[in-house]
C-alpha positions in Angstrom: 58.3 148.7 162.8 57.8 144.9 162.5 57.4 145.3 158.8 60.8 147.1 158.6 62.5 144.4 160.7 61.1 141.7 158.3 62.3 143.6 155.3 65.8 144.1 156.9 66.1 140.3 157.6 64.9 139.6 154.0 67.5 142.0 152.6 70.3 140.3 154.6 69.1 136.9 153.3 69.0 138.1 149.7 72.5 139.6 150.0 73.7 136.3 151.4 72.2 134.3 148.6 73.6 136.7 146.0 77.0 136.4 147.5 76.9 132.6 147.3 75.7 132.7 143.7 78.4 135.2 142.9 81.1 132.9 144.3 79.7 130.0 142.4 79.6 131.9 139.1 83.1 133.3 139.5 84.4 129.8 140.1 85.9 128.4 143.3 89.1 126.4 143.6 87.3 123.2 142.6 85.2 124.5 139.6 86.3 123.0 136.3 84.6 124.0 133.1 87.4 123.0 130.7 86.9 120.1 128.3 89.2 117.2 128.9 92.2 116.9 126.6 91.7 114.2 124.0 94.0 113.1 121.2 94.0 110.4 118.6 97.1 108.3 117.8 95.9 106.9 114.4 94.7 103.6 113.3 96.4 100.4 114.4 96.2 96.7 113.6 97.2 94.2 116.4 98.6 97.2 118.3 100.7 98.4 115.4 99.7 101.7 113.7 98.9 100.8 110.2 97.1 102.1 107.1 95.8 98.7 106.2 92.2 98.9 105.0 91.4 95.2 104.7 90.8 94.2 108.3 87.4 94.0 110.0 88.7 95.1 113.5 90.7 98.1 114.4 92.5 99.1 117.6 92.3 102.8 118.4 94.4 104.7 120.9 95.3 108.1 122.0 95.8 110.3 125.1 93.2 111.8 127.4 93.1 113.8 130.6 93.8 111.4 133.6 90.6 110.4 135.3 88.4 111.0 132.3 86.3 108.2 130.6 86.4 107.6 126.9 83.7 106.0 124.7 83.7 105.1 121.0 80.2 105.4 119.4 79.5 103.6 116.1 75.9 103.8 115.1 74.0 102.4 118.1 77.1 100.5 119.4 79.0 102.1 122.3 82.4 100.8 123.2 84.0 101.9 126.5 87.7 102.4 126.1 90.3 101.2 128.6 92.1 104.2 130.2 95.4 103.7 131.9 96.9 106.9 133.1 96.6 109.3 130.2 96.4 106.7 127.5 93.1 105.3 126.1 92.7 102.2 123.9 89.7 100.6 122.3 88.9 98.0 119.6 86.1 98.3 117.2 84.5 95.9 114.6 83.8 97.3 111.2 81.4 96.6 108.4 82.6 96.6 104.7 82.8 100.1 103.4 83.0 103.4 105.3 82.4 103.3 109.0 81.7 106.6 110.9 82.8 106.7 114.5 82.8 109.3 117.3 85.3 109.2 120.1 84.2 111.2 123.2 85.8 111.9 126.6 84.1 113.1 129.8 85.7 114.2 133.1 84.3 113.8 136.6 82.4 117.1 136.3 80.7 116.1 133.0 82.9 118.3 130.8 83.1 116.7 127.3 85.4 116.6 124.3 84.9 114.6 121.1 86.0 114.1 117.5 84.7 112.0 114.6 86.5 109.8 112.1 85.8 107.4 109.3 87.4 104.0 108.8 87.1 102.1 105.6 87.0 98.3 105.6 87.9 97.2 102.1 86.6 93.6 102.2 86.7 93.8 98.4 87.5 96.8 96.2 88.6 97.5 92.6 91.4 100.0 92.6 93.3 99.7 89.3 91.9 99.9 85.8 91.6 102.1 82.7 88.5 103.3 80.9 87.8 103.8 78.1 90.3 101.5 76.3 90.8 101.0 72.6 91.5 97.2 72.9 89.5 94.4 74.3 91.8 93.4 77.2 93.5 94.8 80.3 94.6 93.8 83.8 92.6 95.1 86.8 93.4 94.8 90.5 92.4 95.9 94.0 92.2 95.0 97.7 90.6 92.1 99.5 90.4 90.9 103.1 93.1 88.3 102.5 92.2 86.4 105.7 88.4 86.3 105.7 87.5 86.1 102.0 86.1 82.9 100.4 88.1 81.2 97.7 87.9 81.4 94.8 87.7 85.2 94.3 86.0 85.8 91.0 85.3 88.7 88.7 82.2 88.7 86.5 82.1 90.7 83.3 78.7 91.6 81.8 79.1 93.2 78.3 76.7 95.9 77.2 75.9 93.7 74.1 73.2 91.5 75.4 74.1 89.0 72.7 77.4 88.2 74.5 77.2 85.9 77.4 78.6 87.2 80.7 81.8 85.4 81.8 83.6 84.9 85.1 87.4 84.9 85.7 89.2 83.8 88.8 91.5 86.4 90.4 95.0 85.7 91.9 95.2 86.7 95.5 98.5 87.7 97.1 98.2 88.9 100.7 95.5 91.6 100.7 95.9 92.3 97.0 94.2 90.6 94.0 94.7 91.0 90.2 93.2 89.4 87.1 93.8 89.9 83.3 90.5 90.4 81.4 90.2 89.5 77.8 87.3 89.4 75.3 85.7 92.7 76.4 83.0 93.9 74.1 82.8 97.2 72.3 80.8 99.5 74.6 80.3 99.5 78.3 81.3 96.4 80.2 80.1 95.9 83.8 82.9 94.4 85.9 81.8 93.1 89.3 83.9 91.6 92.1 81.7 89.7 94.5 82.7 87.6 97.5 81.4 86.1 100.8 83.3 87.5 103.8 83.4 85.6 107.0 81.3 87.4 109.6 79.4 89.4 107.0 75.8 88.4 106.2 75.5 89.6 102.6 78.0 89.1 99.8 80.3 92.1 99.4 80.5 93.6 95.9 82.6 96.2 94.0 81.5 97.3 90.5 83.1 99.4 87.8 82.3 100.1 84.2 85.1 99.6 81.6 84.3 100.9 78.1 85.9 99.6 75.0 86.1 102.4 72.3 88.4 102.1 69.3 88.9 105.9 69.3 89.9 106.0 73.0 93.3 107.6 73.6 96.1 105.7 75.2 97.0 106.4 78.9 98.8 104.2 81.4 100.2 104.3 84.9 103.2 102.1 85.6 102.9 99.8 88.6 104.3 101.6 91.7 107.7 100.7 93.0 108.0 97.4 94.8 104.4 96.2 94.1 102.8 93.4 95.9 100.3 93.1 93.0 99.7 96.4 91.2 99.0 98.2 94.5 102.1 99.3 96.5 103.1 100.3 99.9 105.3 103.4 99.5 107.9 104.3 102.1 107.7 108.1 102.0 104.8 110.5 101.6 106.2 111.7 98.3 106.3 109.4 95.3 107.4 109.8 91.6 104.8 108.2 89.4 105.4 107.4 85.7 103.3 106.2 82.8 102.5 106.7 79.2 100.0 108.8 77.2 98.9 109.4 73.6 101.6 111.5 71.9 98.7 113.4 70.3 97.1 114.3 73.6 96.4 118.0 74.2 96.5 117.7 77.9 97.5 115.3 80.7 96.1 115.7 84.3 97.5 113.8 87.3 95.6 113.6 90.6 96.5 114.2 93.3 98.4 117.2 91.9 102.1 116.9 91.5 104.1 119.1 93.8 105.6 121.0 90.9 102.3 121.4 89.0 102.1 119.8 85.6 103.7 116.4 84.9 106.8 116.2 82.7 105.8 114.7 79.3 108.1 113.5 76.5 106.5 115.0 73.4 107.8 112.2 71.2 106.7 109.2 73.1 104.1 110.5 75.5 106.0 109.0 78.4 105.4 111.1 81.6 106.5 111.4 85.2 105.1 113.4 88.1 106.2 113.9 91.7 103.1 113.6 93.9 103.7 115.3 97.2 102.1 115.0 100.7 100.5 111.6 100.2 98.1 110.8 103.0 98.6 107.8 105.4 96.4 105.1 104.0 94.8 104.9 100.5 95.8 107.3 97.8 94.0 106.8 94.5 96.1 108.2 91.6 94.6 109.0 88.2 96.0 110.0 84.9 93.6 111.5 82.4 94.5 112.4 78.8 92.4 114.5 76.4 92.7 114.6 72.6 91.9 117.6 70.3 88.7 115.7 69.4 87.6 115.9 73.1 88.0 112.2 73.6 89.4 111.3 77.1 90.6 108.3 78.9 91.6 107.8 82.6 94.0 105.3 84.2 93.7 104.6 87.9 96.1 103.0 90.4 96.6 103.0 94.2 99.4 104.0 96.5 99.3 102.8 100.1 101.3 104.8 102.6 102.1 103.1 105.9 102.9 105.2 108.9 105.0 102.6 110.7 107.8 102.1 111.2 109.0 105.8 111.1 110.6 106.4 107.8 113.5 108.6 106.6 112.3 111.0 103.9 115.7 112.6 103.0 119.3 112.9 104.2 122.1 115.4 103.8 124.7 114.5 102.7 123.1 111.9 100.6 124.4 108.3 100.3 127.9 108.1 98.7 128.2 111.8 98.3 131.7 113.1 97.5 133.3 116.5 97.9 131.3 117.2 101.0 132.4 120.4 102.8 134.3 119.8 106.0 132.1 122.3 107.8 128.9 120.4 106.9 126.4 119.1 109.4 124.4 115.9 108.9 120.6 116.2 108.7 117.9 113.6 108.5 114.2 114.3 107.8 111.5 111.9 108.9 108.0 111.4 107.6 106.4 111.4 111.0 106.6 113.3 114.3 109.5 111.8 116.3 110.3 111.4 119.9 113.0 114.1 120.5 114.3 112.2 123.5 115.1 109.2 121.4 117.3 111.1 119.0 120.6 111.5 120.8 124.4 111.2 120.3 123.9 107.5 121.1 121.3 106.8 118.4 122.4 109.3 115.7 126.2 109.0 115.2 128.9 110.0 112.8 132.3 108.1 112.6 135.4 107.8 110.6 137.0 104.4 110.6 135.0 103.4 113.7 136.1 106.5 115.6 133.1 108.6 116.7 133.0 112.2 115.9 132.1 114.4 118.9 129.0 116.3 118.0 125.7 117.9 119.1 122.4 116.3 118.1 119.2 118.4 117.9 115.7 117.5 116.7 113.4 120.2 115.2 109.8 119.2 115.6 108.4 121.7 113.1 110.3 120.2 110.2 110.7 116.7 111.6 114.4 117.1 111.1 117.3 115.8 113.2 120.7 117.5 112.9 124.1 116.3 113.9 126.6 119.1 114.1 130.3 118.1 114.7 132.1 120.0 117.4 135.0 120.8 115.0 135.5 120.7 111.2 135.7 117.3 109.7 138.9 115.9 108.2 139.5 116.5 104.5 139.2 113.6 101.9 137.9 111.3 104.6 135.2 108.6 104.4 132.6 109.1 107.1 129.7 106.8 108.1 126.3 108.1 109.5 124.3 105.6 111.6 120.8 105.7 112.9 119.9 103.0 115.4 116.5 101.4 116.2 116.6 103.3 119.5 115.0 106.2 117.4 111.2 106.1 117.8 108.3 108.1 116.6 106.2 110.3 118.9 103.1 108.1 119.0 101.7 106.3 122.0 103.3 103.1 120.7 106.7 104.7 120.2 107.4 102.8 117.0 111.1 102.3 116.3 113.0 102.4 113.0 112.5 98.9 111.5 116.2 98.4 111.2 119.5 100.4 111.7 120.2 102.7 108.9 123.7 103.8 107.8 125.3 105.5 104.8 128.7 106.9 103.8 130.0 110.2 102.4 133.4 111.6 101.6 134.7 115.0 102.4 136.4 117.4 100.0 
């Protein structure tokens, strides 16, 4: 009897424990097993999102679940981010070359979320050159930390022919770009080395390429990009038409990254070519043109396109600037290169007028295509000059809410 009583009490206790465990496993009102939301807003310099690759410090930012903590891990260095509401910010110091970082968030219950990224600090780099070449001279260029480098910035050429003495040429530096003409290259492989002492970096920083001189090398060139600072350029849209020249006898010409329409357009008589490169990434975009002759000989020209994500940029418009014969039923559309803040694109920041008189219209932003549309409430007047205006009240959808750098306007005339 006593044994039965004990067993009964034990059974009740077991059931009670089981119920408690069941409640815990099913989740009460306070149980949270969901990883905290964490986003990354891109790279910025001095608080401004930027694709610049020549600065030793970077400011990072994004959004996070309110109340969570954020840490940035770089090797053995851990930086605790500042979290204000749902926005986190942190500044990291970089070493020359590629830097691997991990950004992690943790909420009060220990749930975690993280992502990794790599940031490249181009203290010095060689970006533009051609090899092999059939002549003994060419101009090369690249990037440099224009603030922390030690002047003069010099390029040393060591010919493959040991009987030829290595020589040094001083490069011209403009901002974060450098360039230098090289002459007197020897037949064969020439080692070209850019070396400099960077403030705050213990060892000298070097970049090395090999440029081969071969009389049988085919001709291939890439024209300097539009609006160059040196021979590197900051482009304003993520699509860019690139042009150059190639040996008229070439059996093939390959452009990387791939043009949006496949093969480049080549003039058979002159070898001049053009290619539309689509979907350039924010930051550095190395572009190469490689030609091949029937003999199998090849040559490759290299250049660099830099795409900046700020300020937000207009990729295309419809109607285009100075268009004539536009249908009176037309809407006005504007496509941006970045995600935009829909609340900033309104009838007050995106307008259409004729002679200063605003056209009543509806403005809508479509996030999927990054396109804003202005649809007039009624047909436009015939044979009339209209003006479209975008104000700096229009911003992107980043944490920084970067505005258009300046008001943008253009005209079109109806049919």
